[in-house]
N, C-alpha and C positions, 0 to 999 in steps of 0.2 A: 028595451029589455035589458033588466036589471042583472048584474052578473050572477046573483044568487039564483035566478030562475033557470039559468043554464045547466045547473048541476044534474045529473043522473038521469038524463034524457037525451034522446037522440034529436038534433038541431040539424036542418038543412042549411050549410054555411052560406050558400048563395044568397039566403033570405035575411042574413043578420046585417045587411047594409045594403041600401038602394043605391042607383045612380042618380045623380043629380047635375043639371045641365052646367056645364063650364066649372065643374067643382071636383075636389077630391074628399071623399067622405070616409071618415074613419071611425070605428068602434072597438074599443078595448073590451076584450071579453075576459081576459084573466091577467091579473097583475100580482105577481110575487116579487120577493127581493132578489130571487134567482132568475128571473125573466118574465116577459110578457108575451100575450097573443093578442094580435090585433087585426080585425077585418078592414080591408080598404076597398073602395070603388073609385076608380080613374073614369071620368069622361073623357071621350076622344080629345086628344091635344093637350091633356093635363099631363103632369109628371111631377117627379121630385127632382129637384137639381143636384149636381154632384156634391156628394158629401163622405163623411167617413163616420164610423161608430166604432165605439172601444169593444163591442162585442159581435160574435158571430150571430148572423140571422139567416133563418130559413124562410124562403118564400115559396108558397104553393099557390099556383094559379087556379082560382075557381071557376072564372068565367072568361072568354076572350083570349087574346095575347098580348103580352108583355114584352116590350123591348128593355132590356137589362143590361146595364153596361157597367162592367166590373175591371177596374184598373185599365180602362180604354177598350176593353174587348166587349163588343155587343153581341147579346143572344136573343134570340126570340123564344120565348118562353110560353108554350099552349097550355089551355086548359087540361089538368091533370098531371101536369109537370111541376117540377121543383127545381129550384137553384139555391146555392148556399152562397151567400155573401160573407166572405172572410173579415173578420176584425180588422180595422185598421187600414182596409183597402178602399180607396175611393170608388163609389157606385151611383148609379142615377137610374131612374126609371122614367120610361116614357110610354105614353098610351096613343100609339098609332091609330088604335082601335079602342073602343072602351073595354075596361076589363076591371075582374076583382079578385084580390089575392088575400091570403093569409099570412101575416107575419110573425114568425115565431123568433123572439130575441132571447137568446141564451146568456145570462150574465155571469154564470160561474161553470 
């Protein structure tokens, strides 16, 4: 689905990306100079290794439960919940079960 096709209509977030066996799938749905919105699906056992980003990021869990580690503190974030990953703080994500999330990155 092209980004232009997402404007001015209600879209079920969970349907914007599908699970894929043994993989992390991402779909950028909005990209602006001031930030991005990306939908991810993580198969069980997948994740993102520890890294930092120069911008604050908001993670909203759309399906399942994610283990999100920020500066060494682990949180289980469930469907319908969110967590903010502060800029320049090390963070990682683990899929102990498969999950989908929306990542909102704010650049300004």
